[in-house]
PDB file of N, CA, C and O in Angstrom, chain B, residues numbered from 101:
ATOM      1  N   MET B 101     -79.725 -18.130 142.994  1.00  0.00           N
ATOM      2  CA  MET B 101     -80.072 -18.403 144.362  1.00  0.00           C
ATOM      3  C   MET B 101     -79.332 -17.424 145.259  1.00  0.00           C
ATOM      4  O   MET B 101     -78.242 -16.961 144.921  1.00  0.00           O
ATOM      5  N   ASN B 102     -79.913 -17.118 146.372  1.00  0.00           N
ATOM      6  CA  ASN B 102     -79.269 -16.188 147.283  1.00  0.00           C
ATOM      7  C   ASN B 102     -79.365 -16.699 148.711  1.00  0.00           C
ATOM      8  O   ASN B 102     -79.807 -17.822 148.954  1.00  0.00           O
ATOM      9  N   SER B 103     -78.951 -15.869 149.645  1.00  0.00           N
ATOM     10  CA  SER B 103     -78.959 -16.290 151.033  1.00  0.00           C
ATOM     11  C   SER B 103     -80.369 -16.561 151.541  1.00  0.00           C
ATOM     12  O   SER B 103     -80.539 -17.318 152.497  1.00  0.00           O
ATOM     13  N   ASP B 104     -81.394 -15.954 150.920  1.00  0.00           N
ATOM     14  CA  ASP B 104     -82.768 -16.251 151.310  1.00  0.00           C
ATOM     15  C   ASP B 104     -83.093 -17.728 151.083  1.00  0.00           C
ATOM     16  O   ASP B 104     -83.783 -18.350 151.890  1.00  0.00           O
ATOM     17  N   PHE B 105     -82.595 -18.275 149.990  1.00  0.00           N
ATOM     18  CA  PHE B 105     -82.802 -19.692 149.700  1.00  0.00           C
ATOM     19  C   PHE B 105     -82.128 -20.551 150.768  1.00  0.00           C
ATOM     20  O   PHE B 105     -82.719 -21.505 151.275  1.00  0.00           O
ATOM     21  N   GLU B 106     -80.894 -20.205 151.102  1.00  0.00           N
ATOM     22  CA  GLU B 106     -80.171 -20.951 152.128  1.00  0.00           C
ATOM     23  C   GLU B 106     -80.901 -20.853 153.465  1.00  0.00           C
ATOM     24  O   GLU B 106     -81.037 -21.852 154.172  1.00  0.00           O
ATOM     25  N   SER B 107     -81.362 -19.679 153.808  1.00  0.00           N
ATOM     26  CA  SER B 107     -82.102 -19.503 155.060  1.00  0.00           C
ATOM     27  C   SER B 107     -83.366 -20.346 155.067  1.00  0.00           C
ATOM     28  O   SER B 107     -83.712 -20.944 156.086  1.00  0.00           O
ATOM     29  N   LEU B 108     -84.051 -20.394 153.943  1.00  0.00           N
ATOM     30  CA  LEU B 108     -85.260 -21.202 153.837  1.00  0.00           C
ATOM     31  C   LEU B 108     -84.959 -22.672 154.129  1.00  0.00           C
ATOM     32  O   LEU B 108     -85.705 -23.337 154.848  1.00  0.00           O
ATOM     33  N   LEU B 109     -83.865 -23.167 153.569  1.00  0.00           N
ATOM     34  CA  LEU B 109     -83.485 -24.561 153.788  1.00  0.00           C
ATOM     35  C   LEU B 109     -83.144 -24.841 155.244  1.00  0.00           C
ATOM     36  O   LEU B 109     -83.538 -25.869 155.795  1.00  0.00           O
ATOM     37  N   MET B 110     -82.419 -23.933 155.858  1.00  0.00           N
ATOM     38  CA  MET B 110     -81.914 -24.156 157.206  1.00  0.00           C
ATOM     39  C   MET B 110     -82.955 -23.911 158.294  1.00  0.00           C
ATOM     40  O   MET B 110     -82.929 -24.564 159.337  1.00  0.00           O
ATOM     41  N   GLU B 111     -83.852 -22.993 158.061  1.00  0.00           N
ATOM     42  CA  GLU B 111     -84.730 -22.539 159.132  1.00  0.00           C
ATOM     43  C   GLU B 111     -86.116 -23.154 159.129  1.00  0.00           C
ATOM     44  O   GLU B 111     -86.852 -22.988 160.102  1.00  0.00           O
ATOM     45  N   ARG B 112     -86.498 -23.853 158.081  1.00  0.00           N
ATOM     46  CA  ARG B 112     -87.831 -24.448 158.025  1.00  0.00           C
ATOM     47  C   ARG B 112     -87.879 -25.681 158.906  1.00  0.00           C
ATOM     48  O   ARG B 112     -87.423 -26.749 158.497  1.00  0.00           O
ATOM     49  N   LYS B 113     -88.412 -25.556 160.083  1.00  0.00           N
ATOM     50  CA  LYS B 113     -88.478 -26.669 161.026  1.00  0.00           C
ATOM     51  C   LYS B 113     -89.532 -27.706 160.620  1.00  0.00           C
ATOM     52  O   LYS B 113     -89.483 -28.851 161.069  1.00  0.00           O
ATOM     53  N   ASP B 114     -90.482 -27.305 159.770  1.00  0.00           N
ATOM     54  CA  ASP B 114     -91.522 -28.245 159.351  1.00  0.00           C
ATOM     55  C   ASP B 114     -91.062 -29.164 158.220  1.00  0.00           C
ATOM     56  O   ASP B 114     -91.778 -30.096 157.854  1.00  0.00           O
ATOM     57  N   TRP B 115     -89.880 -28.915 157.666  1.00  0.00           N
ATOM     58  CA  TRP B 115     -89.307 -29.804 156.654  1.00  0.00           C
ATOM     59  C   TRP B 115     -88.371 -30.767 157.360  1.00  0.00           C
ATOM     60  O   TRP B 115     -87.415 -30.334 158.004  1.00  0.00           O
ATOM     61  N   SER B 116     -88.622 -32.049 157.256  1.00  0.00           N
ATOM     62  CA  SER B 116     -87.822 -33.010 158.008  1.00  0.00           C
ATOM     63  C   SER B 116     -86.482 -33.325 157.342  1.00  0.00           C
ATOM     64  O   SER B 116     -85.508 -33.595 158.045  1.00  0.00           O
ATOM     65  N   TRP B 117     -86.404 -33.299 156.017  1.00  0.00           N
ATOM     66  CA  TRP B 117     -85.173 -33.613 155.296  1.00  0.00           C
ATOM     67  C   TRP B 117     -84.584 -34.938 155.778  1.00  0.00           C
ATOM     68  O   TRP B 117     -83.388 -35.015 156.061  1.00  0.00           O
ATOM     69  N   THR B 118     -85.387 -35.952 155.873  1.00  0.00           N
ATOM     70  CA  THR B 118     -84.898 -37.242 156.354  1.00  0.00           C
ATOM     71  C   THR B 118     -84.909 -38.320 155.276  1.00  0.00           C
ATOM     72  O   THR B 118     -84.931 -39.508 155.600  1.00  0.00           O
ATOM     73  N   TRP B 119     -84.894 -37.945 154.035  1.00  0.00           N
ATOM     74  CA  TRP B 119     -84.830 -38.942 152.974  1.00  0.00           C
ATOM     75  C   TRP B 119     -83.471 -39.596 152.975  1.00  0.00           C
ATOM     76  O   TRP B 119     -82.472 -38.968 153.327  1.00  0.00           O
ATOM     77  N   ASP B 120     -83.426 -40.857 152.584  1.00  0.00           N
ATOM     78  CA  ASP B 120     -82.195 -41.625 152.639  1.00  0.00           C
ATOM     79  C   ASP B 120     -81.054 -41.039 151.825  1.00  0.00           C
ATOM     80  O   ASP B 120     -79.895 -41.155 152.224  1.00  0.00           O
ATOM     81  N   LYS B 121     -81.350 -40.422 150.713  1.00  0.00           N
ATOM     82  CA  LYS B 121     -80.284 -39.978 149.817  1.00  0.00           C
ATOM     83  C   LYS B 121     -80.273 -38.469 149.584  1.00  0.00           C
ATOM     84  O   LYS B 121     -79.630 -37.995 148.647  1.00  0.00           O
ATOM     85  N   VAL B 122     -80.959 -37.725 150.406  1.00  0.00           N
ATOM     86  CA  VAL B 122     -80.974 -36.268 150.306  1.00  0.00           C
ATOM     87  C   VAL B 122     -80.373 -35.692 151.579  1.00  0.00           C
ATOM     88  O   VAL B 122     -80.820 -35.994 152.686  1.00  0.00           O
ATOM     89  N   PHE B 123     -79.353 -34.860 151.406  1.00  0.00           N
ATOM     90  CA  PHE B 123     -78.650 -34.277 152.539  1.00  0.00           C
ATOM     91  C   PHE B 123     -78.640 -32.762 152.391  1.00  0.00           C
ATOM     92  O   PHE B 123     -78.393 -32.241 151.304  1.00  0.00           O
ATOM     93  N   VAL B 124     -78.906 -32.067 153.472  1.00  0.00           N
ATOM     94  CA  VAL B 124     -78.974 -30.614 153.466  1.00  0.00           C
ATOM     95  C   VAL B 124     -77.968 -30.068 154.468  1.00  0.00           C
ATOM     96  O   VAL B 124     -77.823 -30.590 155.573  1.00  0.00           O
ATOM     97  N   LYS B 125     -77.283 -29.018 154.067  1.00  0.00           N
ATOM     98  CA  LYS B 125     -76.328 -28.352 154.942  1.00  0.00           C
ATOM     99  C   LYS B 125     -76.991 -28.027 156.262  1.00  0.00           C
ATOM    100  O   LYS B 125     -78.122 -27.542 156.239  1.00  0.00           O
ATOM    101  N   PRO B 126     -76.400 -28.248 157.371  1.00  0.00           N
ATOM    102  CA  PRO B 126     -75.027 -28.680 157.647  1.00  0.00           C
ATOM    103  C   PRO B 126     -74.887 -30.185 157.861  1.00  0.00           C
ATOM    104  O   PRO B 126     -73.865 -30.632 158.383  1.00  0.00           O
ATOM    105  N   LYS B 127     -75.882 -30.974 157.474  1.00  0.00           N
ATOM    106  CA  LYS B 127     -75.869 -32.414 157.742  1.00  0.00           C
ATOM    107  C   LYS B 127     -75.506 -33.227 156.503  1.00  0.00           C
ATOM    108  O   LYS B 127     -76.135 -34.245 156.216  1.00  0.00           O
ATOM    109  N   ILE B 128     -74.491 -32.775 155.772  1.00  0.00           N
ATOM    110  CA  ILE B 128     -73.998 -33.502 154.607  1.00  0.00           C
ATOM    111  C   ILE B 128     -72.755 -34.273 155.049  1.00  0.00           C
ATOM    112  O   ILE B 128     -71.777 -33.659 155.473  1.00  0.00           O
ATOM    113  N   PRO B 129     -72.771 -35.603 154.959  1.00  0.00           N
ATOM    114  CA  PRO B 129     -71.600 -36.382 155.373  1.00  0.00           C
ATOM    115  C   PRO B 129     -70.355 -35.998 154.563  1.00  0.00           C
ATOM    116  O   PRO B 129     -70.412 -35.874 153.340  1.00  0.00           O
ATOM    117  N   ALA B 130     -69.250 -35.816 155.255  1.00  0.00           N
ATOM    118  CA  ALA B 130     -68.013 -35.330 154.633  1.00  0.00           C
ATOM    119  C   ALA B 130     -67.538 -36.223 153.483  1.00  0.00           C
ATOM    120  O   ALA B 130     -67.131 -35.717 152.438  1.00  0.00           O
ATOM    121  N   LYS B 131     -67.585 -37.533 153.665  1.00  0.00           N
ATOM    122  CA  LYS B 131     -67.106 -38.441 152.611  1.00  0.00           C
ATOM    123  C   LYS B 131     -67.975 -38.339 151.365  1.00  0.00           C
ATOM    124  O   LYS B 131     -67.452 -38.323 150.251  1.00  0.00           O
ATOM    125  N   LYS B 132     -69.289 -38.269 151.534  1.00  0.00           N
ATOM    126  CA  LYS B 132     -70.191 -38.120 150.395  1.00  0.00           C
ATOM    127  C   LYS B 132     -69.930 -36.791 149.685  1.00  0.00           C
ATOM    128  O   LYS B 132     -69.892 -36.730 148.456  1.00  0.00           O
ATOM    129  N   LEU B 133     -69.752 -35.738 150.467  1.00  0.00           N
ATOM    130  CA  LEU B 133     -69.500 -34.423 149.881  1.00  0.00           C
ATOM    131  C   LEU B 133     -68.210 -34.420 149.081  1.00  0.00           C
ATOM    132  O   LEU B 133     -68.166 -33.881 147.975  1.00  0.00           O
ATOM    133  N   LEU B 134     -67.167 -35.012 149.623  1.00  0.00           N
ATOM    134  CA  LEU B 134     -65.897 -35.085 148.912  1.00  0.00           C
ATOM    135  C   LEU B 134     -66.054 -35.823 147.585  1.00  0.00           C
ATOM    136  O   LEU B 134     -65.521 -35.384 146.566  1.00  0.00           O
ATOM    137  N   ASN B 135     -66.778 -36.936 147.589  1.00  0.00           N
ATOM    138  CA  ASN B 135     -67.012 -37.690 146.352  1.00  0.00           C
ATOM    139  C   ASN B 135     -67.819 -36.873 145.347  1.00  0.00           C
ATOM    140  O   ASN B 135     -67.510 -36.882 144.155  1.00  0.00           O
ATOM    141  N   ALA B 136     -68.833 -36.178 145.808  1.00  0.00           N
ATOM    142  CA  ALA B 136     -69.682 -35.386 144.912  1.00  0.00           C
ATOM    143  C   ALA B 136     -68.921 -34.211 144.312  1.00  0.00           C
ATOM    144  O   ALA B 136     -69.208 -33.799 143.188  1.00  0.00           O
ATOM    145  N   LEU B 137     -67.974 -33.678 145.031  1.00  0.00           N
ATOM    146  CA  LEU B 137     -67.202 -32.552 144.504  1.00  0.00           C
ATOM    147  C   LEU B 137     -66.354 -32.952 143.297  1.00  0.00           C
ATOM    148  O   LEU B 137     -65.824 -32.083 142.604  1.00  0.00           O
ATOM    149  N   SER B 138     -66.220 -34.247 143.038  1.00  0.00           N
ATOM    150  CA  SER B 138     -65.479 -34.699 141.859  1.00  0.00           C
ATOM    151  C   SER B 138     -66.169 -34.266 140.566  1.00  0.00           C
ATOM    152  O   SER B 138     -65.510 -34.157 139.532  1.00  0.00           O
ATOM    153  N   TYR B 139     -67.472 -34.020 140.600  1.00  0.00           N
ATOM    154  CA  TYR B 139     -68.165 -33.531 139.405  1.00  0.00           C
ATOM    155  C   TYR B 139     -68.565 -32.063 139.529  1.00  0.00           C
ATOM    156  O   TYR B 139     -69.352 -31.556 138.730  1.00  0.00           O
ATOM    157  N   ALA B 140     -68.019 -31.390 140.532  1.00  0.00           N
ATOM    158  CA  ALA B 140     -68.265 -29.957 140.720  1.00  0.00           C
ATOM    159  C   ALA B 140     -66.928 -29.258 140.971  1.00  0.00           C
ATOM    160  O   ALA B 140     -66.681 -28.760 142.069  1.00  0.00           O
ATOM    161  N   PRO B 141     -66.069 -29.224 139.950  1.00  0.00           N
ATOM    162  CA  PRO B 141     -64.730 -28.673 140.151  1.00  0.00           C
ATOM    163  C   PRO B 141     -64.775 -27.206 140.585  1.00  0.00           C
ATOM    164  O   PRO B 141     -65.556 -26.406 140.069  1.00  0.00           O
ATOM    165  N   GLY B 142     -63.923 -26.888 141.538  1.00  0.00           N
ATOM    166  CA  GLY B 142     -63.815 -25.513 141.991  1.00  0.00           C
ATOM    167  C   GLY B 142     -64.824 -25.094 143.045  1.00  0.00           C
ATOM    168  O   GLY B 142     -64.771 -23.969 143.543  1.00  0.00           O
ATOM    169  N   VAL B 143     -65.742 -25.986 143.389  1.00  0.00           N
ATOM    170  CA  VAL B 143     -66.753 -25.643 144.386  1.00  0.00           C
ATOM    171  C   VAL B 143     -66.173 -25.847 145.782  1.00  0.00           C
ATOM    172  O   VAL B 143     -65.599 -26.893 146.084  1.00  0.00           O
ATOM    173  N   ASN B 144     -66.331 -24.848 146.612  1.00  0.00           N
ATOM    174  CA  ASN B 144     -65.916 -24.930 148.003  1.00  0.00           C
ATOM    175  C   ASN B 144     -66.944 -25.780 148.754  1.00  0.00           C
ATOM    176  O   ASN B 144     -68.143 -25.535 148.617  1.00  0.00           O
ATOM    177  N   PRO B 145     -66.520 -26.758 149.532  1.00  0.00           N
ATOM    178  CA  PRO B 145     -67.481 -27.597 150.258  1.00  0.00           C
ATOM    179  C   PRO B 145     -68.467 -26.807 151.118  1.00  0.00           C
ATOM    180  O   PRO B 145     -69.603 -27.238 151.314  1.00  0.00           O
ATOM    181  N   ASP B 146     -68.042 -25.662 151.627  1.00  0.00           N
ATOM    182  CA  ASP B 146     -68.926 -24.829 152.457  1.00  0.00           C
ATOM    183  C   ASP B 146     -70.067 -24.209 151.667  1.00  0.00           C
ATOM    184  O   ASP B 146     -71.046 -23.744 152.249  1.00  0.00           O
ATOM    185  N   GLU B 147     -69.945 -24.199 150.332  1.00  0.00           N
ATOM    186  CA  GLU B 147     -70.974 -23.599 149.481  1.00  0.00           C
ATOM    187  C   GLU B 147     -72.117 -24.558 149.152  1.00  0.00           C
ATOM    188  O   GLU B 147     -73.158 -24.129 148.653  1.00  0.00           O
ATOM    189  N   VAL B 148     -71.935 -25.846 149.425  1.00  0.00           N
ATOM    190  CA  VAL B 148     -72.940 -26.845 149.048  1.00  0.00           C
ATOM    191  C   VAL B 148     -74.108 -26.788 150.030  1.00  0.00           C
ATOM    192  O   VAL B 148     -73.930 -26.922 151.241  1.00  0.00           O
ATOM    193  N   LEU B 149     -75.310 -26.587 149.480  1.00  0.00           N
ATOM    194  CA  LEU B 149     -76.522 -26.502 150.287  1.00  0.00           C
ATOM    195  C   LEU B 149     -77.277 -27.818 150.335  1.00  0.00           C
ATOM    196  O   LEU B 149     -77.795 -28.204 151.382  1.00  0.00           O
ATOM    197  N   ILE B 150     -77.343 -28.511 149.194  1.00  0.00           N
ATOM    198  CA  ILE B 150     -78.080 -29.771 149.087  1.00  0.00           C
ATOM    199  C   ILE B 150     -77.235 -30.759 148.305  1.00  0.00           C
ATOM    200  O   ILE B 150     -76.611 -30.396 147.307  1.00  0.00           O
ATOM    201  N   LEU B 151     -77.211 -32.000 148.752  1.00  0.00           N
ATOM    202  CA  LEU B 151     -76.564 -33.085 148.024  1.00  0.00           C
ATOM    203  C   LEU B 151     -77.563 -34.221 147.893  1.00  0.00           C
ATOM    204  O   LEU B 151     -78.135 -34.677 148.883  1.00  0.00           O
ATOM    205  N   VAL B 152     -77.768 -34.674 146.666  1.00  0.00           N
ATOM    206  CA  VAL B 152     -78.616 -35.838 146.408  1.00  0.00           C
ATOM    207  C   VAL B 152     -77.709 -36.936 145.863  1.00  0.00           C
ATOM    208  O   VAL B 152     -77.099 -36.787 144.804  1.00  0.00           O
ATOM    209  N   ASP B 153     -77.630 -38.024 146.590  1.00  0.00           N
ATOM    210  CA  ASP B 153     -76.789 -39.163 146.248  1.00  0.00           C
ATOM    211  C   ASP B 153     -77.609 -40.130 145.398  1.00  0.00           C
ATOM    212  O   ASP B 153     -78.578 -40.717 145.879  1.00  0.00           O
ATOM    213  N   ASP B 154     -77.222 -40.293 144.140  1.00  0.00           N
ATOM    214  CA  ASP B 154     -77.960 -41.163 143.231  1.00  0.00           C
ATOM    215  C   ASP B 154     -77.204 -42.466 142.966  1.00  0.00           C
ATOM    216  O   ASP B 154     -77.407 -43.104 141.933  1.00  0.00           O
ATOM    217  N   THR B 155     -76.337 -42.856 143.894  1.00  0.00           N
ATOM    218  CA  THR B 155     -75.592 -44.095 143.717  1.00  0.00           C
ATOM    219  C   THR B 155     -76.314 -45.253 144.392  1.00  0.00           C
ATOM    220  O   THR B 155     -77.129 -45.055 145.294  1.00  0.00           O
ATOM    221  N   VAL B 156     -76.007 -46.449 143.948  1.00  0.00           N
ATOM    222  CA  VAL B 156     -76.620 -47.649 144.512  1.00  0.00           C
ATOM    223  C   VAL B 156     -76.110 -47.917 145.926  1.00  0.00           C
ATOM    224  O   VAL B 156     -76.878 -48.270 146.821  1.00  0.00           O
ATOM    225  N   PHE B 157     -74.805 -47.744 146.111  1.00  0.00           N
ATOM    226  CA  PHE B 157     -74.196 -48.098 147.391  1.00  0.00           C
ATOM    227  C   PHE B 157     -73.892 -46.902 148.290  1.00  0.00           C
ATOM    228  O   PHE B 157     -73.264 -47.071 149.335  1.00  0.00           O
ATOM    229  N   GLY B 158     -74.315 -45.714 147.915  1.00  0.00           N
ATOM    230  CA  GLY B 158     -74.183 -44.556 148.797  1.00  0.00           C
ATOM    231  C   GLY B 158     -72.870 -43.810 148.740  1.00  0.00           C
ATOM    232  O   GLY B 158     -72.504 -43.142 149.707  1.00  0.00           O
ATOM    233  N   GLY B 159     -72.149 -43.903 147.636  1.00  0.00           N
ATOM    234  CA  GLY B 159     -70.869 -43.205 147.525  1.00  0.00           C
ATOM    235  C   GLY B 159     -70.961 -41.765 147.076  1.00  0.00           C
ATOM    236  O   GLY B 159     -69.991 -41.017 147.201  1.00  0.00           O
ATOM    237  N   ALA B 160     -72.115 -41.358 146.553  1.00  0.00           N
ATOM    238  CA  ALA B 160     -72.387 -39.983 146.113  1.00  0.00           C
ATOM    239  C   ALA B 160     -71.536 -39.521 144.927  1.00  0.00           C
ATOM    240  O   ALA B 160     -71.409 -38.320 144.693  1.00  0.00           O
ATOM    241  N   LYS B 161     -70.961 -40.447 144.187  1.00  0.00           N
ATOM    242  CA  LYS B 161     -70.215 -40.046 142.992  1.00  0.00           C
ATOM    243  C   LYS B 161     -71.144 -39.762 141.814  1.00  0.00           C
ATOM    244  O   LYS B 161     -70.713 -39.228 140.792  1.00  0.00           O
ATOM    245  N   ASP B 162     -72.402 -40.117 141.959  1.00  0.00           N
ATOM    246  CA  ASP B 162     -73.442 -39.781 140.984  1.00  0.00           C
ATOM    247  C   ASP B 162     -74.562 -39.098 141.755  1.00  0.00           C
ATOM    248  O   ASP B 162     -74.831 -39.425 142.911  1.00  0.00           O
ATOM    249  N   GLY B 163     -75.206 -38.151 141.101  1.00  0.00           N
ATOM    250  CA  GLY B 163     -76.291 -37.420 141.739  1.00  0.00           C
ATOM    251  C   GLY B 163     -76.213 -35.958 141.391  1.00  0.00           C
ATOM    252  O   GLY B 163     -75.768 -35.594 140.302  1.00  0.00           O
ATOM    253  N   PHE B 164     -76.648 -35.111 142.316  1.00  0.00           N
ATOM    254  CA  PHE B 164     -76.492 -33.679 142.076  1.00  0.00           C
ATOM    255  C   PHE B 164     -76.317 -32.931 143.377  1.00  0.00           C
ATOM    256  O   PHE B 164     -76.690 -33.392 144.456  1.00  0.00           O
ATOM    257  N   LEU B 165     -75.726 -31.744 143.228  1.00  0.00           N
ATOM    258  CA  LEU B 165     -75.585 -30.870 144.377  1.00  0.00           C
ATOM    259  C   LEU B 165     -75.977 -29.466 143.983  1.00  0.00           C
ATOM    260  O   LEU B 165     -75.852 -29.066 142.826  1.00  0.00           O
ATOM    261  N   VAL B 166     -76.454 -28.725 144.965  1.00  0.00           N
ATOM    262  CA  VAL B 166     -76.934 -27.368 144.768  1.00  0.00           C
ATOM    263  C   VAL B 166     -76.098 -26.437 145.630  1.00  0.00           C
ATOM    264  O   VAL B 166     -75.896 -26.684 146.819  1.00  0.00           O
ATOM    265  N   THR B 167     -75.611 -25.355 145.011  1.00  0.00           N
ATOM    266  CA  THR B 167     -74.922 -24.301 145.747  1.00  0.00           C
ATOM    267  C   THR B 167     -75.759 -23.030 145.624  1.00  0.00           C
ATOM    268  O   THR B 167     -76.831 -23.045 145.019  1.00  0.00           O
ATOM    269  N   ARG B 168     -75.275 -21.948 146.188  1.00  0.00           N
ATOM    270  CA  ARG B 168     -75.976 -20.666 146.045  1.00  0.00           C
ATOM    271  C   ARG B 168     -75.967 -20.179 144.605  1.00  0.00           C
ATOM    272  O   ARG B 168     -76.833 -19.405 144.199  1.00  0.00           O
ATOM    273  N   GLU B 169     -74.985 -20.635 143.833  1.00  0.00           N
ATOM    274  CA  GLU B 169     -74.772 -20.117 142.489  1.00  0.00           C
ATOM    275  C   GLU B 169     -75.138 -21.062 141.355  1.00  0.00           C
ATOM    276  O   GLU B 169     -75.381 -20.610 140.236  1.00  0.00           O
ATOM    277  N   ALA B 170     -75.183 -22.366 141.621  1.00  0.00           N
ATOM    278  CA  ALA B 170     -75.351 -23.306 140.508  1.00  0.00           C
ATOM    279  C   ALA B 170     -75.844 -24.658 140.995  1.00  0.00           C
ATOM    280  O   ALA B 170     -75.889 -24.941 142.192  1.00  0.00           O
ATOM    281  N   ILE B 171     -76.213 -25.484 140.020  1.00  0.00           N
ATOM    282  CA  ILE B 171     -76.559 -26.878 140.245  1.00  0.00           C
ATOM    283  C   ILE B 171     -75.581 -27.709 139.428  1.00  0.00           C
ATOM    284  O   ILE B 171     -75.372 -27.446 138.244  1.00  0.00           O
ATOM    285  N   PHE B 172     -74.987 -28.704 140.058  1.00  0.00           N
ATOM    286  CA  PHE B 172     -74.041 -29.595 139.399  1.00  0.00           C
ATOM    287  C   PHE B 172     -74.605 -31.002 139.463  1.00  0.00           C
ATOM    288  O   PHE B 172     -75.208 -31.390 140.464  1.00  0.00           O
ATOM    289  N   CYS B 173     -74.408 -31.775 138.388  1.00  0.00           N
ATOM    290  CA  CYS B 173     -74.922 -33.135 138.409  1.00  0.00           C
ATOM    291  C   CYS B 173     -73.990 -34.077 137.668  1.00  0.00           C
ATOM    292  O   CYS B 173     -73.190 -33.667 136.828  1.00  0.00           O
ATOM    293  N   HIS B 174     -74.119 -35.341 138.004  1.00  0.00           N
ATOM    294  CA  HIS B 174     -73.403 -36.392 137.296  1.00  0.00           C
ATOM    295  C   HIS B 174     -74.291 -37.622 137.257  1.00  0.00           C
ATOM    296  O   HIS B 174     -74.823 -38.067 138.275  1.00  0.00           O
ATOM    297  N   GLU B 175     -74.437 -38.158 136.055  1.00  0.00           N
ATOM    298  CA  GLU B 175     -75.253 -39.347 135.852  1.00  0.00           C
ATOM    299  C   GLU B 175     -74.341 -40.555 135.691  1.00  0.00           C
ATOM    300  O   GLU B 175     -73.262 -40.452 135.108  1.00  0.00           O
ATOM    301  N   ILE B 176     -74.772 -41.691 136.205  1.00  0.00           N
ATOM    302  CA  ILE B 176     -73.984 -42.908 136.127  1.00  0.00           C
ATOM    303  C   ILE B 176     -73.571 -43.199 134.683  1.00  0.00           C
ATOM    304  O   ILE B 176     -74.337 -43.008 133.738  1.00  0.00           O
ATOM    305  N   MET B 177     -72.328 -43.669 134.554  1.00  0.00           N
ATOM    306  CA  MET B 177     -71.778 -44.086 133.253  1.00  0.00           C
ATOM    307  C   MET B 177     -71.579 -42.936 132.277  1.00  0.00           C
ATOM    308  O   MET B 177     -71.524 -43.174 131.070  1.00  0.00           O
ATOM    309  N   THR B 178     -71.470 -41.718 132.742  1.00  0.00           N
ATOM    310  CA  THR B 178     -71.185 -40.585 131.858  1.00  0.00           C
ATOM    311  C   THR B 178     -69.880 -39.943 132.296  1.00  0.00           C
ATOM    312  O   THR B 178     -69.506 -40.026 133.466  1.00  0.00           O
ATOM    313  N   PRO B 179     -69.176 -39.298 131.353  1.00  0.00           N
ATOM    314  CA  PRO B 179     -67.919 -38.654 131.732  1.00  0.00           C
ATOM    315  C   PRO B 179     -68.173 -37.458 132.651  1.00  0.00           C
ATOM    316  O   PRO B 179     -69.213 -36.804 132.572  1.00  0.00           O
ATOM    317  N   LYS B 180     -67.212 -37.192 133.510  1.00  0.00           N
ATOM    318  CA  LYS B 180     -67.329 -36.041 134.412  1.00  0.00           C
ATOM    319  C   LYS B 180     -66.768 -34.820 133.696  1.00  0.00           C
ATOM    320  O   LYS B 180     -65.579 -34.518 133.790  1.00  0.00           O
ATOM    321  N   GLU B 181     -67.629 -34.139 132.994  1.00  0.00           N
ATOM    322  CA  GLU B 181     -67.267 -32.954 132.233  1.00  0.00           C
ATOM    323  C   GLU B 181     -68.193 -31.819 132.607  1.00  0.00           C
ATOM    324  O   GLU B 181     -69.361 -32.039 132.928  1.00  0.00           O
ATOM    325  N   PRO B 182     -67.670 -30.597 132.564  1.00  0.00           N
ATOM    326  CA  PRO B 182     -68.577 -29.462 132.828  1.00  0.00           C
ATOM    327  C   PRO B 182     -69.604 -29.346 131.721  1.00  0.00           C
ATOM    328  O   PRO B 182     -69.310 -29.635 130.562  1.00  0.00           O
ATOM    329  N   LEU B 183     -70.809 -28.923 132.075  1.00  0.00           N
ATOM    330  CA  LEU B 183     -71.850 -28.747 131.075  1.00  0.00           C
ATOM    331  C   LEU B 183     -71.587 -27.532 130.209  1.00  0.00           C
ATOM    332  O   LEU B 183     -71.960 -27.499 129.036  1.00  0.00           O
ATOM    333  N   ILE B 184     -70.937 -26.523 130.799  1.00  0.00           N
ATOM    334  CA  ILE B 184     -70.637 -25.292 130.073  1.00  0.00           C
ATOM    335  C   ILE B 184     -69.142 -25.035 130.189  1.00  0.00           C
ATOM    336  O   ILE B 184     -68.589 -25.077 131.288  1.00  0.00           O
ATOM    337  N   ASN B 185     -68.492 -24.773 129.081  1.00  0.00           N
ATOM    338  CA  ASN B 185     -67.052 -24.484 129.095  1.00  0.00           C
ATOM    339  C   ASN B 185     -66.815 -23.002 129.127  1.00  0.00           C
ATOM    340  O   ASN B 185     -65.665 -22.561 129.143  1.00  0.00           O
TER     341      ASN B 185
END
């Protein structure tokens, strides 16, 4: 992914991005982002473009996030381990 992808996300006015559990930069709640970073070690919060919260109560400790460089995910009841070592 490159800056063109980020620009597409930010500049498309016809995309509402109003789903309950999908957040797009710069409208990602700080607490959710902090929780999601627990399964994306080393990722700078400023690099996160999309966060999908797959938790029941909205804590964002399960789900996935997209950066310019990678996609990180965590599924409920699984260990928080990197997919690639």
